[in-house]
C-alpha positions as CSV (number, residue, x, y, z in Angstrom):
1,X,42.3,-44.7,-89.5
2,X,39.2,-43.4,-91.4
3,X,36.3,-43.1,-89.0
4,X,33.8,-41.8,-91.6
5,X,34.3,-43.1,-95.1
6,X,33.6,-40.8,-97.9
7,X,30.0,-40.9,-99.1
8,X,30.7,-39.2,-102.4
9,X,32.1,-40.6,-105.7
10,X,32.6,-38.9,-109.0
11,X,33.6,-40.7,-112.2
12,X,34.3,-38.8,-115.5
13,X,34.0,-40.8,-118.7
14,X,33.1,-40.9,-122.3
15,X,29.7,-42.7,-122.5
16,X,30.8,-45.6,-124.8
17,X,29.3,-49.1,-124.3
18,X,32.6,-50.5,-122.9
19,X,32.9,-47.7,-120.4
20,X,29.2,-48.1,-119.3
21,X,30.0,-51.6,-118.0
22,X,33.1,-50.3,-116.1
23,X,31.0,-47.6,-114.4
24,X,28.3,-50.1,-113.5
25,X,31.1,-52.1,-111.7
26,X,32.4,-49.0,-110.0
27,X,29.0,-48.1,-108.7
28,X,28.5,-51.6,-107.4
29,X,31.9,-51.6,-105.7
30,X,31.2,-48.3,-104.0
31,X,27.7,-49.4,-102.8
32,X,29.3,-52.6,-101.4
33,X,31.9,-50.5,-99.6
34,X,29.2,-48.3,-98.2
35,X,27.3,-51.4,-97.1
36,X,24.4,-50.6,-99.4
37,X,24.2,-54.0,-101.1
38,X,20.4,-53.9,-101.5
39,X,20.7,-50.9,-103.7
40,X,23.3,-52.3,-106.2
41,X,20.9,-53.7,-108.8
42,X,18.6,-50.7,-109.0
43,X,21.5,-48.2,-109.0
44,X,23.4,-50.2,-111.7
45,X,20.2,-50.4,-113.8
46,X,19.5,-46.7,-113.4
47,X,23.1,-45.5,-114.2
48,X,23.1,-47.9,-117.2
49,X,20.0,-46.3,-118.6
50,X,21.2,-42.8,-118.0
51,X,24.6,-43.4,-119.6
52,X,22.9,-45.2,-122.5
53,X,20.9,-42.1,-123.1
54,X,24.1,-40.0,-123.2
55,X,25.6,-42.5,-125.6
56,X,22.6,-42.4,-127.9
57,X,21.5,-38.8,-127.7
58,X,24.1,-36.4,-126.3
59,X,25.7,-33.8,-128.5
60,X,28.3,-32.4,-129.2
61,X,30.3,-35.1,-127.4
62,X,29.8,-38.2,-125.1
63,X,31.8,-36.8,-122.2
64,X,29.9,-37.0,-118.9
65,X,30.2,-37.2,-115.2
66,X,28.5,-39.8,-112.9
67,X,28.1,-38.8,-109.3
68,X,27.0,-40.9,-106.3
69,X,26.1,-39.0,-103.2
70,X,24.8,-40.5,-100.0
71,X,23.1,-38.1,-97.7
72,X,21.2,-39.4,-94.6
73,X,18.7,-42.0,-95.9
74,X,19.0,-41.3,-99.6
75,X,21.4,-42.2,-102.4
76,X,21.4,-39.8,-105.3
77,X,22.9,-41.0,-108.6
78,X,23.3,-38.3,-111.3
79,X,24.7,-38.1,-114.8
80,X,25.9,-34.7,-116.1
81,X,26.6,-34.2,-119.9
82,X,27.2,-31.3,-122.2
83,X,24.0,-31.5,-124.2
84,X,21.5,-28.8,-123.0
85,X,18.4,-30.7,-124.4
86,X,16.4,-32.2,-121.6
87,X,15.2,-35.8,-121.9
88,X,11.7,-36.6,-123.1
89,X,9.8,-39.5,-121.4
90,X,7.9,-41.5,-124.0
91,X,4.3,-42.4,-123.3
92,X,4.3,-46.2,-122.9
93,X,1.2,-46.6,-125.0
94,X,3.1,-45.0,-127.9
95,X,5.9,-47.5,-127.9
96,X,5.5,-50.6,-130.0
97,X,5.4,-53.8,-127.9
98,X,8.7,-55.2,-129.4
99,X,10.5,-51.8,-129.7
100,X,14.1,-51.9,-128.3
101,X,14.2,-48.2,-127.3
102,X,12.1,-45.7,-125.4
103,X,11.6,-47.4,-122.1
104,X,14.8,-46.3,-120.2
105,X,13.5,-43.3,-118.4
106,X,10.2,-45.1,-117.6
107,X,12.3,-47.9,-116.0
108,X,14.3,-45.3,-114.0
109,X,11.1,-43.7,-112.8
110,X,9.6,-47.1,-111.8
111,X,12.6,-48.3,-109.8
112,X,13.5,-45.1,-108.1
113,X,12.0,-43.0,-105.4
114,X,12.2,-39.9,-107.5
115,X,14.0,-38.7,-110.6
116,X,14.4,-35.6,-112.7
117,X,16.5,-33.5,-115.0
118,X,17.7,-29.9,-114.7
119,X,19.4,-27.7,-117.2
120,X,22.8,-26.2,-116.4
121,X,22.7,-23.4,-118.9
122,X,25.1,-23.7,-121.8
123,X,27.1,-26.3,-119.8
124,X,24.5,-29.0,-120.4
125,X,22.2,-30.8,-118.0
126,X,22.0,-33.2,-115.1
127,X,19.7,-36.2,-115.0
128,X,19.3,-37.8,-111.6
129,X,17.4,-40.4,-109.5
130,X,17.2,-41.2,-105.8
131,X,17.0,-44.4,-103.9
132,X,16.0,-44.7,-100.3
133,X,18.6,-46.5,-98.2
134,X,16.0,-47.7,-95.7
135,X,13.9,-50.5,-96.9
136,X,10.3,-49.6,-97.3
137,X,7.2,-51.7,-98.2
138,X,7.5,-53.4,-101.6
139,X,4.6,-52.7,-103.8
140,X,3.7,-54.9,-106.8
141,X,2.2,-53.5,-110.0
142,X,-1.5,-54.1,-110.3
143,X,-1.0,-56.1,-113.5
144,X,2.2,-57.6,-114.9
145,X,2.1,-57.6,-118.7
146,X,3.0,-60.8,-120.5
147,X,3.3,-62.0,-124.0
148,X,0.3,-64.0,-125.1
149,X,0.5,-66.1,-128.3
150,X,-1.5,-69.0,-129.8
151,X,1.5,-71.3,-129.7
152,X,2.8,-73.2,-126.7
153,X,5.5,-71.3,-124.9
154,X,9.0,-72.1,-126.0
155,X,12.0,-71.7,-123.8
156,X,13.5,-68.3,-124.8
157,X,16.6,-68.5,-122.5
158,X,19.2,-71.2,-121.9
159,X,19.0,-72.6,-118.5
160,X,22.2,-72.6,-116.5
161,X,23.0,-75.4,-114.1
162,X,23.6,-74.2,-110.6
163,X,27.1,-74.6,-109.1
164,X,27.6,-78.0,-107.5
165,X,28.8,-76.4,-104.2
166,X,25.9,-73.9,-104.2
167,X,28.3,-70.9,-104.1
168,X,27.5,-67.8,-105.9
169,X,30.0,-66.5,-108.5
170,X,32.4,-63.8,-107.2
171,X,31.8,-60.2,-108.3
172,X,34.2,-58.9,-110.8
173,X,36.8,-56.5,-109.3
174,X,36.3,-52.8,-110.0
175,X,38.7,-50.0,-110.1
176,X,37.8,-46.4,-109.4
177,X,39.5,-43.1,-109.6
178,X,37.6,-40.8,-107.4
179,X,37.7,-37.2,-108.7
180,X,37.3,-34.1,-106.6
């Protein structure tokens, strides 16, 4: 019998789009196992953004390590890669309104308690963020930006009918190989 489940998970991968989805499912499964369901969406978003940065920018390769560590009241999610260049946070005023890149680290900063990057010499760098495991007060931004046009709003997404029995769809199963 295990009285204290492990609160550490490490996944090594190549940051390719298909693998990023797998890691997102692994992170979700571990947080569910650790009974940290309220953190799943933010942790999955954050790890997706960090892995996307590795996929788009890391050199010489896309090999990286994702690490989850739960200590006391804080979950730390980190991504280690072999590129020693530290990430640069774009100033939001410099990003075109319809640009498809440049907001990832700003989103990580907005949804996390803290985040950062540290060099690891010639071995590369680690980019990380933390999430509190204890729910704190929710703060809303002072102003939520919205798209304003002169035309009537058109439906931009397809509406999906709810399930007849009201049940939520089941989560996809995840498989994990815990290293270390």
